N, CA, C and O of each residue as an XYZ file, in Angstrom:
356
protein
N     -19.161      2.947    -27.654
C     -17.809      3.354    -28.038
C     -17.748      4.876    -28.099
O     -18.739      5.541    -28.399
N     -16.569      5.410    -27.811
C     -16.385      6.861    -27.802
C     -16.470      7.431    -29.220
O     -15.928      6.867    -30.171
N     -17.160      8.557    -29.330
C     -17.351      9.170    -30.650
C     -16.390     10.310    -30.923
O     -15.999     10.531    -32.069
N     -16.007     11.033    -29.888
C     -15.157     12.203    -30.109
C     -13.702     11.857    -29.824
O     -13.391     10.882    -29.140
N     -12.834     12.677    -30.364
C     -11.395     12.478    -30.151
C     -11.045     12.631    -28.675
O     -10.212     11.895    -28.147
N     -11.686     13.588    -28.017
C     -11.391     13.806    -26.593
C     -11.842     12.608    -25.747
O     -11.193     12.252    -24.764
N     -12.958     11.993    -26.144
C     -13.428     10.819    -25.406
C     -12.491      9.637    -25.622
O     -12.233      8.867    -24.697
N     -11.980      9.494    -26.847
C     -11.016      8.414    -27.121
C      -9.735      8.636    -26.322
O      -9.158      7.688    -25.789
N      -9.299      9.872    -26.241
C      -8.100     10.199    -25.467
C      -8.335      9.896    -23.982
O      -7.460      9.359    -23.304
N      -9.513     10.243    -23.495
C      -9.836      9.993    -22.092
C      -9.776      8.490    -21.796
O      -9.307      8.089    -20.731
N     -10.242      7.667    -22.721
C     -10.183      6.211    -22.550
C      -8.738      5.744    -22.471
O      -8.391      4.919    -21.626
N      -7.892      6.275    -23.358
C      -6.464      5.901    -23.328
C      -5.832      6.313    -21.999
O      -5.077      5.543    -21.404
N      -6.137      7.516    -21.536
C      -5.570      7.998    -20.275
C      -6.022      7.115    -19.109
O      -5.229      6.772    -18.231
N      -7.298      6.756    -19.114
C      -7.828      5.931    -18.032
C      -7.165      4.562    -17.990
O      -6.904      4.031    -16.910
N      -6.891      3.988    -19.158
C      -6.221      2.691    -19.206
C      -4.820      2.774    -18.607
O      -4.414      1.901    -17.840
N      -4.088      3.822    -18.960
C      -2.724      4.003    -18.439
C      -2.760      4.210    -16.934
O      -1.981      3.602    -16.199
N      -3.666      5.070    -16.472
C      -3.765      5.353    -15.042
C      -4.186      4.128    -14.260
O      -3.686      3.881    -13.162
N      -5.113      3.353    -14.829
C      -5.562      2.137    -14.165
C      -4.412      1.157    -13.993
O      -4.260      0.551    -12.932
N      -3.607      1.001    -15.031
C      -2.451      0.095    -14.955
C      -1.463      0.575    -13.896
O      -0.929     -0.226    -13.129
N      -1.223      1.880    -13.857
C      -0.301      2.457    -12.889
C      -0.799      2.254    -11.457
O      -0.047      1.835    -10.577
N      -2.077      2.558    -11.246
C      -2.646      2.437     -9.907
C      -2.711      0.990     -9.447
O      -2.513      0.705     -8.266
N      -2.984      0.078    -10.363
C      -3.009     -1.347    -10.025
C      -1.626     -1.801     -9.577
O      -1.493     -2.541     -8.602
N      -0.605     -1.358    -10.287
C       0.769     -1.713     -9.922
C       1.131     -1.140     -8.559
O       1.774     -1.813     -7.753
N       0.723      0.099     -8.297
C       1.013      0.724     -7.004
C       0.342     -0.033     -5.869
O       0.964     -0.289     -4.838
N      -0.924     -0.391     -6.054
C      -1.645     -1.099     -5.006
C      -1.051     -2.485     -4.766
O      -0.994     -2.952     -3.628
N      -0.614     -3.135     -5.831
C       0.011     -4.444     -5.710
C       1.298     -4.330     -4.897
O       1.580     -5.166     -4.039
N       2.066     -3.296     -5.177
C       3.316     -3.056     -4.450
C       3.041     -2.807     -2.961
O       3.744     -3.332     -2.098
N       2.034     -2.019     -2.678
C       1.670     -1.739     -1.286
C       1.267     -3.027     -0.580
O       1.700     -3.289      0.542
N       0.434     -3.833     -1.242
C      -0.020     -5.088     -0.637
C       1.154     -6.021     -0.343
O       1.166     -6.709      0.677
N       2.136     -6.039     -1.239
C       3.312     -6.886     -1.046
C       4.078     -6.470      0.207
O       4.480     -7.313      1.008
N       4.274     -5.166      0.367
C       5.013     -4.672      1.535
C       4.246     -4.951      2.824
O       4.842     -5.326      3.833
N       2.929     -4.769      2.793
C       2.114     -5.022      3.988
C       2.118     -6.510      4.316
O       2.132     -6.894      5.485
N       2.105     -7.342      3.285
C       2.104     -8.786      3.505
C       3.395     -9.236      4.191
O       3.373    -10.154      5.011
N       4.514     -8.596      3.860
C       5.779     -8.921      4.522
C       5.693     -8.640      6.016
O       6.201     -9.409      6.831
N       5.044     -7.529      6.371
C       4.856     -7.197      7.784
C       3.956     -8.238      8.440
O       4.252     -8.724      9.531
N       2.856     -8.576      7.769
C       1.904     -9.550      8.310
C       2.563    -10.906      8.582
O       2.357    -11.501      9.640
N       3.352    -11.385      7.626
C       3.987    -12.698      7.801
C       4.982    -12.682      8.952
O       5.098    -13.660      9.690
N       5.703    -11.572      9.107
C       6.654    -11.464     10.216
C       5.910    -11.448     11.550
O       6.367    -12.041     12.527
N       4.767    -10.772     11.587
C       3.970    -10.722     12.823
C       3.448    -12.114     13.161
O       3.543    -12.561     14.304
N       2.896    -12.796     12.156
C       2.340    -14.133     12.394
C       3.416    -15.134     12.810
O       3.149    -16.068     13.566
N       4.643    -14.928     12.305
C       5.745    -15.808     12.684
C       6.289    -15.457     14.067
O       7.081    -16.210     14.633
N       5.867    -14.321     14.609
C       6.313    -13.900     15.934
C       7.697    -13.288     15.943
O       8.339    -13.211     16.991
N       8.159    -12.855     14.788
C       9.497    -12.257     14.680
C       9.373    -10.738     14.752
O       9.137    -10.070     13.745
N       9.534    -10.212     15.950
C       9.320     -8.785     16.171
C      10.337     -7.927     15.420
O       9.975     -6.912     14.824
N      11.603     -8.330     15.449
C      12.645     -7.533     14.791
C      12.394     -7.431     13.296
O      12.507     -6.353     12.713
N      12.049     -8.565     12.671
C      11.766     -8.563     11.235
C      10.528     -7.725     10.927
O      10.483     -7.021      9.918
N       9.526     -7.804     11.797
C       8.287     -7.052     11.601
C       8.541     -5.551     11.666
O       7.973     -4.783     10.890
N       9.395     -5.141     12.593
C       9.719     -3.716     12.721
C      10.423     -3.218     11.465
O      10.105     -2.145     10.952
N      11.375     -3.995     10.975
C      12.099     -3.617      9.756
C      11.146     -3.575      8.562
O      11.202     -2.656      7.745
N      10.272     -4.577      8.468
C       9.321     -4.637      7.353
C       8.354     -3.460      7.393
O       8.018     -2.898      6.351
N       7.906     -3.082      8.589
C       6.999     -1.936      8.711
C       7.701     -0.649      8.320
O       7.110      0.227      7.689
N       8.963     -0.541      8.700
C       9.734      0.658      8.347
C       9.880      0.783      6.832
O       9.925      1.891      6.297
N       9.954     -0.364      6.141
C      10.036     -0.350      4.680
C       8.665     -0.109      4.049
O       8.572      0.482      2.973
N       7.605     -0.561      4.711
C       6.256     -0.439      4.153
C       5.689      0.967      4.295
O       4.907      1.404      3.451
N       6.067      1.676      5.340
C       5.504      3.007      5.579
C       5.698      3.975      4.415
O       4.736      4.639      4.031
N       6.892      4.088      3.835
C       7.035      5.012      2.703
C       6.178      4.615      1.509
O       5.672      5.480      0.793
N       6.010      3.310      1.290
C       5.167      2.853      0.179
C       3.719      3.249      0.406
O       3.035      3.697     -0.514
N       3.261      3.084      1.626
C       1.889      3.467      1.959
C       1.704      4.980      1.803
O       0.703      5.435      1.248
N       2.663      5.744      2.289
C       2.566      7.207      2.168
C       2.626      7.650      0.707
O       1.970      8.614      0.313
N       3.414      6.942     -0.083
C       3.499      7.259     -1.514
C       2.159      7.021     -2.196
O       1.760      7.774     -3.084
N       1.464      5.959     -1.769
C       0.137      5.674     -2.322
C      -0.829      6.818     -2.018
O      -1.684      7.151     -2.839
N      -0.687      7.414     -0.839
C      -1.522      8.565     -0.485
C      -1.166      9.747     -1.384
O      -2.050     10.423     -1.911
N       0.110      9.986     -1.550
C       0.560     11.114     -2.362
C       0.127     11.006     -3.811
O      -0.135     12.018     -4.461
N       0.049      9.785     -4.319
C      -0.352      9.560     -5.707
C      -1.868      9.474     -5.861
O      -2.374      9.373     -6.979
N      -2.595      9.514     -4.745
C      -4.042      9.491     -4.812
C      -4.637      8.106     -4.971
O      -5.806      7.974     -5.335
N      -3.856      7.076     -4.706
C      -4.342      5.703     -4.860
C      -5.096      5.265     -3.606
O      -6.067      4.513     -3.690
N      -4.650      5.731     -2.459
C      -5.298      5.379     -1.193
C      -5.620      6.656     -0.433
O      -4.992      7.694     -0.643
N      -6.606      6.566      0.453
C      -6.987      7.701      1.281
C      -6.027      7.808      2.463
O      -5.536      6.800      2.970
N      -5.769      9.023      2.888
C      -4.806      9.271      3.968
C      -5.223      8.587      5.267
O      -4.385      8.010      5.960
N      -6.501      8.647      5.597
C      -6.962      8.034      6.849
C      -6.846      6.515      6.809
O      -6.569      5.888      7.831
N      -7.052      5.929      5.655
C      -6.918      4.481      5.505
C      -5.490      4.051      5.810
O      -5.261      3.081      6.532
N      -4.540      4.781      5.254
C      -3.128      4.466      5.465
C      -2.752      4.676      6.928
O      -2.047      3.854      7.513
N      -3.215      5.761      7.515
C      -2.918      6.025      8.922
C      -3.451      4.902      9.802
O      -2.780      4.461     10.735
N      -4.667      4.443      9.497
C      -5.275      3.366     10.271
C      -4.488      2.069     10.125
O      -4.255      1.366     11.109
N      -4.078      1.753      8.902
C      -3.316      0.513      8.670
C      -1.987      0.536      9.396
O      -1.613     -0.445     10.039
N      -1.265      1.651      9.302
C       0.038      1.764      9.973
C      -0.151      1.646     11.484
O       0.622      0.973     12.165
N      -1.183      2.305     11.994
C      -1.450      2.267     13.427
C      -1.739      0.848     13.898
O      -1.211      0.408     14.920
N      -2.574      0.136     13.159
C      -2.935     -1.230     13.552
C      -1.752     -2.181     13.459
O      -1.568     -3.040     14.321
N      -0.946     -2.026     12.404
C       0.232     -2.886     12.263
C       1.223     -2.630     13.389
O       1.767     -3.568     13.971
N       1.457     -1.349     13.695
C       2.424     -1.037     14.746
C       1.926     -1.505     16.113
O       2.723     -1.923     16.953
N       0.617     -1.438     16.336
C       0.063     -1.942     17.594
C       0.246     -3.443     17.712
O       0.560     -3.952     18.788
N       0.051     -4.151     16.615
C       0.239     -5.608     16.613
C       1.696     -5.963     16.857
O       1.993     -6.922     17.569
N       2.612     -5.193     16.267
C       4.038     -5.436     16.468
C       4.408     -5.168     17.927
O       5.169     -5.916     18.540
N       3.853     -4.089     18.464
C       4.163     -3.723     19.843
C       3.694     -4.792     20.824
O       4.311     -4.993     21.870
N       2.594     -5.481     20.484
C       2.057     -6.490     21.395
C       2.856     -7.797     21.362
O       2.685     -8.656     22.227
N       3.734     -7.942     20.353
C       4.561     -9.158     20.281
C       5.592     -9.157     21.396
O       6.071     -8.104     21.816
N       5.924    -10.341     21.867
C       6.990    -10.446     22.863
C       8.317    -10.153     22.171
O       8.487    -10.457     20.990
N       9.237     -9.572     22.895
C      10.546     -9.261     22.323
C      11.222    -10.527     21.845
O      11.364    -11.494     22.593
N      11.640    -10.512     20.586
C      12.251    -11.722     20.005
C      13.744    -11.649     20.021
O      14.413    -12.580     19.571
C-alpha cells in the first residue's frame, strides 16, 4: 500500500486514467466492429460510411495517447483495402 500522500494521489490518478482509457478503447472497438460487420455482410456503401465515422475515433485515440499512431494508420489502411476489394453494392 502507498505510504506517502503523493503515492496515494498517483494511485487515484491512475484509476481515473485507466477508466478513461478503457472507455476510449471500447468506443474505438465498437466503431471498428461496425466496419467489420458491414464488410463481412458485403455491404460496401455501409462499410464506407462506417469507416468514415470510425476514422475520427481512431485518430482521437492517437491524440489522447491511448493508441500508437502507426497502429491506427495500419488499421485504417487494412480496413480501407478490404472495403476497396468488395464488389460495388
